[in-house]
Structure formats: C-alpha cells, structure tokens
C-alpha positions, 0 to 999 in steps of 0.5 A: 905343170910337171915338177920333179920334187927331187930337184928341190930337195937336198941331195941327202934327203933325195937319196934317203927317199929313193932308198925308202921307195926301193925297199917299200916292197920288202917291208912286210913279211908273208901275208899267207903261211903254209899249214901242213894238213893230210891229203885226206881224212883218216876217219871214214866219211858218212855216205848214207841218207839224203845230203843237204846244204850245210848253210841251210842245214837246220831248215832242211831237217823238217823241224820248224821248231828247231829252226825257230829256236835257233833264230830266236837264240841268235837274235838275243845272244850276247856273243852274237851281238858283241861280234856284230858290234866288233864288225861295226867298229872294224868298219869304222876303223877301216874308213878312218884308215882309208881316209888317211890315203886322201887329202884333207880339206878344211874351210875357215871363216873369220870376221873382225872390226876395230882399230889395229893401229893409232890414227887408223880409222875403224875398219871391218875385215872378213876372211874366208879360205880353204886349207888342204893337206896331203901326206904323200904315202911314198913308202906305203905306211898308210897303205899298210894300215889300210890293208890291215884294216881291210883284213881286220874287217874280214876277220871279225865278220868271220868271227860273227859267223862263228858266233852264230854257228856256236849258238846254233850248235848249243841250241841244237844240242839242248833241243836234242837232249830235251827230246831224248829226255822226254822219251826217257821220261815217258819210259820212266813213267810207264816203268814206274806205273808197272812197278807200282802195279806189281807192288800192289799185287804182291802186297795183296798176295802177301796178305793172303798168304800166297807169297812171302812178306819179303817178296812184297818188300822187294816189290815195294822197293822196286816201286820206290826205285821206279818213282825215284828214277821218274822224278830224277828224269823229270827234273833233268827235262826241266833243266833242259827246258830252262836251258833253252829258255835262257838261250832263246829268250822265250818265256817258259810257257810259250816255249813249252807250248811250242815244244809239246807237239815237236817232242812227240817224235824223236828228233833226228839230225840230217846228214850233209855233204863233207869234202874229201879234201881237208884243205878244202874244209879249212877254207869253210872254217870261220875261225881258221879264216879269221886267224889267217886274216890276223896274220895279214893284219900282223904282216901289215902292221910290221910294214907300217912300223918299218915305214914309220922309220923312213922319210915322209913327204907332205904337201899343203896348200890354201886358197883365201879371200879377204875383204877390208872395209874402212870409211866407205872404201872396200878392198878385196884381196885373193890369196893362194899358196902351194906348199910347203912340200916338206920332207921329214926324216927320223934321225933319233927317237931313243929307240922307239921306232926299232922297238915298234918294229920288234913288237910288230914282228913278235905279234906276227910270229904269234899270229902265225903260230896261232893260225897253224894251231887253229888249222891243226885243231880244225882237222882234229875236231873234224876227225873226232866228229867223224869217228864219233859219228861212225861209232854211233852208226856202227852200234845202232843195229846192236842197240836195236837188237838188244832193246828188242830182245830184252823187251821180249824177254821182259814180256815172257818173264812177266807172263811166267811171273803172273802164272807163278812160274817165275820169281819176282827177282827174275821179273825185276832183273828182266825189267832192269835189263829192258829199261837199260837197253831202251835207255842205251838206245835213246842215248845212242841216238842222242850221241849220233845227233850230237856227233852231227852237230859237232861235225856241222860246227867243225866244218864251219856251219856253211861259212863261205870265204869272201871272194876277190869281187866281194872284197873289192865291193866292200871297200 
C-alpha cells in the first residue's frame, strides 16, 4: 500500500521538509574548479631517439639491474607502505559511508524462567525478533558523505602511485650518480697512476742531476694530489652505494655483486613521449589528481554540514515471536510493528551547526587554493625539466669536443715532456685541463639523466586517472 508521509506529519514539519528537499541540489559548492594553464609549453620538447611508454619506462631502458633496484625499493619503502595503508583505511571509510545509505537489521533473542507475580505459577518465556531501522536520506546528508568517501579513496590511490614514482626517481638518481661516480673513479685511478709514474721518473732524473729538485717536488705534489682525488672519489662512490642499500633493503655484498657488471658501461636514460598540451599533462599527475579529489571531498563535506541542519526522517520496524510456557500449557504470540516514522528538525544547537558549515566552507576554500597551486607547480616542474634537458643536450657536442681536444693536447704535451721539449708545469697544466674536461663530460651526462628523471616525475610517472567505468566498478 502506498502511503503519503506528508498526510501524517504536522503542517509546519511538512513545509520544512519540502523546503529542505527543494534546496538539496544547491548544498554543495562546485566539485570542479578551473586552473589557468598555458595552451602549450614554453620550453622546447625533446624529439630525439626512440620514444617509450612512460608507465614502463624503467623496463624499456634495457637495464634490468635498475628495474630490479626500483622494484626492491618500492617493496620496502615506508612511504609506499604508509600510502597503501591509507588506501585500505579510505576503502573502509567508504564502506562505512555507503552502509549508512542502507537499512540496518538486528536480531534479538532472550529466554527467562521465574515467577513474575505472586500466586502465579512458574513460567518460561522465550522471545526472538528482528529490529530494522532506516534513515531516509531525503536531503542528501548521507549521500554527500558517501561521495566524499569515494573521492577520498581515489585521492589516496593517486597518492600511493605518487609515492611509488618518488621512490623510483630517487633510486634512479642514486643509480645514475653511482654509475657516473664509478667512471670518474676509473679515470681518477688512471690519473693517479700516471702522476705516480711521473713523480718516480722526476725523482730519478733529479738524483741524476738532469732536472732541478723543484721539478721533483712538483711531481711529488702532483702525485699526492692525484691520490687524494682518487680517495675522495672512492669515498663518494661508497656513499652512493650505501644510499642504494638503504633505499632497496638489499645487503651491500649482494648489491655490489649486481652492480659490478651493470656499471661497466655508462647508464643512460631513454627518451619518452611528452604531450604538447599542458592541460593533458596535468591529468597524468597523481598529486594534481589527488588535490582535485580533495576539492570534491571538501565540497561534499560542505553539503553534509548544511544537510545536518535540515529535517531528518527515520523509519523503524520490528518482527517478533514469543513463546510462554507454564504448567504444561504453551502460548505463542507473534508481533510486528511498522514505525515510528519520525521527523527531527534542528531548532537550537547553540550555533554548532552554523560553525560546522563555516568550517567546511573554509576547508573547501583551502582545498581550491591548494589545487590551483598544485597545477602551477606541476607546470613549473615540467618547464624546468624541459629547460634542463634542452640545456644538457645543447652542451653535449661542446663537451665532447672539449674532452677530445684536451685529451689530444695532453698526449702531445706528454710526448714533448718525455723528449725534454716541455716543462713539467706545462705537462701538469695539460693534465689538469684534460681531467677537468673528462669530468665535465661525465657530469653533463649525469645532468641529462637527472633531467629525464625529473621530467618523468613531473609528468606523473605513467599515472592514469580512473575512468567513469573504473569508478562505478570500485563502488
């Protein structure tokens, strides 16, 4: 049988409820806000090499050791574990919020035996029943909380991806740094050995009276400087190794064994596709997506706070069965009830409801400001990474020419020095210039790799925002 609840409510309550239903759609501020971005990137986009998918970037670089280190680091990372725990907590909160939209059902059972009144025989009473309660979400308070919980789950899932991207970028930077350090150490060892040999020959020549003692002293000083540089470079490589040990959780002997073969060749990051439109890139940023979901959460919380100040309607019901036994006689009684259908209307709460609305609106304003700031920061990070990458690529040829030229100059000066046609000062000056050019070339390669890693992170690390179908399936 269909029942019109307004016929059974006081006129004033019915009018208040109708007004609440009419204003339900206007409770929440906009769930999506605009953030102004440029129509295209101002820095040049790289278009060299074979591009790869960003989601599988590490695996597509042809360096299985790096991919293994990243997987190990993501497995033991406390930040990733915390983010995953927040995902589980958000899902539990969503389940609780969705449960508030459904009726609740409780089962009861009791049994008693005794004398309830004087001169009444001993009796046994048994009762079983079901009690149901349902808050009819007429003004959308519970639905607003449910929407906020859905958005919260999506946001923390994006933050979990962002944590994985951050760990991968940190491991890659440490790996590239160690690769460069290993090459610098190899050059430092060769340089130290060369200086040591020069010092030995200069000492022999000085003792034979062919060169001045000051020349031998200069050669000894140069050898000591070379040994010092080598020791310092070795210590730097050890620090990079220990950083990878801490990130991956691997034992240092096993890590060094895995790195021994991989670091024999220079590590080089691979290029990947970059969207021409900044707005498209922003959809791939997990932190921007999470900030956008925070706006949705804050909007839903404003709606929930406003809805709490409007009438609320609840419905109760029960079904029960009682069995009464006394002196061999048994009586059964079945009961049921539908109601009460109750309406509650907040009248005076000392300003608590208004304060809750004001607080929710302030949180919404803050979430909007944070979102727009995230958008600007995302564009800045991509632009900076593009500028650094373009700068590194533009200097690559000059660095190669410089390194080759200084190396040839060193060979020529060394030949002249061995024939007595050049002084040791000239030889050492050529050595320093060649060593500096080689170091600069390796540092530039490291700078380029780090620019690619920064760009990988700035572009979201292969994050894909969930589609409407994904969101429906997750509920």
